N, C-alpha and C positions, 0 to 999 in steps of 0.2 A: 462757939459760933455766934456772931452778933446779928441780930434780926432787926430790920427797919420796916416800919409800916409805910406802904406807898399810897394805898387807897382805902377808903372805908365807905360805909352807907351803900354797899353792894347788896344784891339778893342773896343767891347761893352760888358763889363762884367755884369753877372746877376747870379742869383740863387746859392748863396754860401751854402756849405754843410760841416758840421764838421765831419770828418772820425774818425773811431775807433782809429787810431793812433795819432789823435790830429792834422793832417793836415787839411787844408781847401781846399776843391775842388770847383771850380766855373765854370760856362760857359763863354764862349766868343762867342757872337753872330756874330761878324764880322770876326772871324777866323776859326769857325766851330770845336771848340775843347773845352775839359774840361781841365783847368789849375789846378795845385797843388801848394799851398803855404805851406811851412813848414820851420820854423827857419830862415825866412828871404830869402829863396831860392824859386824861382818860376820855374816850370818845366810843361811839357805837361803830363797830366793824360791819355787822350784818345782823338782820332780823331773821332768826330761824323759826320763831314761834316755839311753842311747847317747852320742854325742858332739855336743853342740850347739856350733856355731861362731860363728854370726853372729845378731845380734838388732837389731830396730829397733821403735820404739814406734809404734803405729798411732793414728790419730785417734779410734779407739773405746776407748782406754786398754789394749788388749791388746798384749802383746809378741809379735812374730812372729819365729820362729826357724828358722835353717837346721840341720836335724838331719842330721849326717853319717853316721850309722849306728853300728855297733858299735865300742866302744873297743878299740884294739889292746892286747892282752895280758889283756883282761877275759874271765871266764868266761861272761858274759852275752852271748849272740849274738842277743837277741831284738828289738833295735833295728831299725827301718826307716828308711832314708834318705828325707827328704822336708821338707816345710815344716810346722811346728807353730805353733799359736796358744796362748799362755798368757794367760788372762784375769786380771783384777786380783786375783781371789781364788785364783790359782795353778793353776786347772784347765788341764790340758794336752790339746790336741786336734791329731791329725794331719790337716791339710787336704788334703794330696796327696802321693803318692809317684810320680806319673807325669804328665808333661805332653806332650800331642800325640803319644801312643804312646811316649814315651821314658821308661824307668824312670830315676828320679834316682839317681846313684851316689854323689855326695859334695857335696851342697849346701854352700856355704861362707859367703858373705856376701850381704847383701840390702838394698835401698833402694827406697822408694816413688819412682816417677817423676812427671813433670808430667801424665802421663795418668791417674794414680791407681792404676795397676797396680803390682804388686810385682816388681821386676827382681832377678835373683840370679845369681850365678856357681855352677857346679857344676864342682868341680875334677877330676872323673872318678876313674878307678882306674889309670891308666897307670903311676903311681909306686908302687902298693901291691901287693906280692908276695903278699897274702892272697887275691887274686882270680885265678881262672884265666882268666876273660874280661875284658879291660880295656876300659874306656869312655873315650873322649876327654873332654877338658874342654869345657864348653859354657856359653853364657849363655842363660838362660830369662827368660820373663815370665809371671806369673800373674795372672789378673783375678778380680773378686769373684764371678763366677758359677762358678768352678772350672775355667774353660778357660784356655788360654794358648797359647804357641808357643815353639818353640826359636828363638832369635834367630840364633845361629851356632854352629859347632863351632871349637874352639881346642885342636887337638891338640898334645901335647908341650910345653905352655907353663905348665900349672897355673893356670887363671884363679882369682884369690883375692878380693881386697877390691874393693868397688864403691862409687860414689858419684856424685852429680850436681852440676854447678856452677850458678852463678847463672843461666845462660842455659838450663838444663835439658838440658845435654849430658851424656852418659853417659861416665863413666870406669871403668876396672877395672885391677887389677894383674895382671901375669903373672910369677908367682914364678920359674919356671924359665928364662924369657927375660930376667929382671932389667929389667922396664920397666913403665911406666905407659902404658896404651892409652886412646884416646878414640874415640867413635863419630862420624864425620864423614860426613854424608850417606849413612848406611847401611853405611859401610865402617870397618873397624878401622884406626886410625892410631897411630903411636908418638907419645905426648906427651912422654915423657922416658926416654931409655935410660940405665940405670944401669950401674956396673961390676959384675963377677962377685961382688965382695965384699958387695953389696947384694941382698937377696932381699925384694922388696916384698910386704906383707901387707895389713893393713887400713889405712884412711886417712880423713881429715876435712878438710873445707874450712873455713878461716877467712872471717870476713866480708869481709876485704879481698882475697879471691881466692887467697891462698896455699894450697898443699896440703900438709898434714902427713901423711907417709907412714911407716908403721912397717915398718922394714927389718931383718929378722933377719939373722943373721951379722955385719952391721955393729954390732949391739948398740945400737940407738937408733932414732932417726927422722930422715928426710931431708925438708927443708923445700924446697919447689919454688915458683917464681913462677907467676902466672897464665899465662905464656908457656912453662912447662915447664923453666925453667932451675934448676938446683940452687943454692939460696942458702946453706944452712948444714946442719950436722948436730947433732942433740940427742943427747948420749951418756948412755946409761943403764947400760952395762955388762952388759946383758942383751938376750935376744932380744925385741924389741918385736912384739906381734902385732896389736893393734888400739887404736883410740883414738877419743875423742868430746870435743867441747868442751862446757863449761858455763861460760858468760861467757868470761874470758880463760884459765881453767883447762883444761888438756887432761889428761883422764884416760886412762891408758894401761895396758893389760894386757901382761904379759911373762912370760917364763920363762927360767930360768938354763940350760936345755938346749933344743936345737931339736926333739928327738924327742918323739913323742907316745906314751905308754904308761900304761897304767891305774895302775901302782903308783908313778908318779913324783909327788912332791909339791914341785916346784921353782918353781912359778908364784908371780908377784908382781903387785901392783896399785899404780900410781903417780899422783901428780899432778904436772904440769909446769906451773909458772906461766910463761905466755908474754907476749909483747908484743902479741898479737892483741887487738882490741877485743871479740871474741866469735866465736861460730860463724857460718857461713852456715846460715840456718834450713832444717832438713830439710823435704823435700816431704811433705805429709800424704796419708794413704791408709788404707784398711782393706779387709778381705776378709770 
C-alpha cells in the first residue's frame, strides 16, 4: 500500500474527519485548533484551544471534538477537558465537562453508536505527572439531552481509539496494554493482543470488515481481519495517531515523535492508497 506525504511541520495531529465538501478536517493537539486540508492547501478551520484529540462529523454538519485539556508545555492553562461542538461556521461550544458526576479528565476519541448517542474514551491522568490526583481511564456515553453514563473504568491501560463495526459492536484500543478490545454482552474482551512494540491509537474499519489500527512506536498501521488476526503492517516510518477512509484512500495523522508538547512541530498528514473498496459507513448522530 503506497503512502504519500500531504503536509508536515504540524504540531501533534489527530482525529481526521471527511467533510461533506470533500475536505479533511483534523485536530492539532499542540496548537489547539482544527486544521482543514483541501486540494493540497492547509488552513485553520476552528480554534478550539487546549488539546483537541478526536473528532467525528455529526448528521447536523457539526464536528464533535474530544477536548483533552491544557497542552503540555503551554503557558495557557485555561482549557477545560470535555466534549466540544464546532459548527460549520467554526463556532466552538463546550457541551459538557462532567458526565454522571464524573469530571472528564482526558477525553480522547469518539464515535456515534447505533443508539444515536456519542460514545467516547477518556484516557484519564494516570500517566500524566502534571496532576496530583490521578483519574483512571474510562469509557463514557453522552446523549442529546446532555445526560449520559460512565460505561466502565479501565485503569492502567490508557483507553484511546474507538469505533463500531458493521454489527454495531463497540471496539476501543488500550495503548498501555497493547490491545484492541471489544464489548461483548456488556463485558470487555480482547479482540487482538499486540506485541509491546505496538501501541494502538486511532482506527478505522474498511467496508470488508478489516480494521486499520494506527500503532505508534511500530511507526505505521496494523491491519487486522474481522476475526482479530494481524494481516499486515503499513510502514510510515512515523508514529501514526489516527486515520479515516475516504473511498479506498486512508488519511492518516502522524508525528515524528511520540511525545506531546506545545513547542513541537513534527506532525505530518498522509494519504495511504489501500486495496479496500472503501470505508465502513460511520453511524449517524448529533447532540
